[in-house]
C-alpha positions, 0 to 999 in steps of 0.5 A: 499499500505504501509503494502505491502511495509513493508511486502516485506521487511520481509525476512522470508515472501519473502522466504516463498512466494518464496517457495510456488511459486516454489512448485506451479510451480513444481506442475503444471508442473507435472500436464499433463492436465495443461501442455496440456492446457498451450501448447494449449494456447501458440500455439493458442496465437502464431497463433493469433500473427502470423496474426498481420503483424507488430508484425510478422515483428518486431519479425522476425527482432529481431529473425534474429539479435538474431540468427546471434549474437548467431551463431557468438558465437562459445562457444554458438554453441558448447553448442547447438551442445552438447545439441541437440546431447544429446537430440536426443540420448534419443529417449523416450525424443524426442518422448514425446517432439514430442507428446507434440508439436503435441498434442498442435497444433492439440488436444489430440485426434489426438495423441491418434488416431495415437498411436492406 
C-alpha cells in the first residue's frame, strides 16, 4: 500500500498512466463492436433500473429538479438550442446516432434488416 502511495506521487508515472488511459479510451471508442456492446449494456442496465420503483422515483425527482433549474438558465438554453440546431443540420450525424440507439435497443440485426 505504501509503494502505491509513493508511486502516485511520481509525476512522470502519473502522466504516463494518464496518457495510456487516454489512448485506451480513444481506441475503445473507435471499435464499433465495443461501442455497440457498451450501448447494449447501458440500455439493458437502464431497463433493469427502470423496474426498481424507488430508484425510478428518486431519479425522476432529481431529473425534474435539474431540468427545471437548467431551463431557468437562459445562457444554458441558448447553448442547447445552438447545439441541437447544429446537430440536426448534419443529417449523417443524426442518422448515425439514431442507428446507434436503435441497434442498442433492439440488437444489430434489426438495423441491418431495415437498411436492406
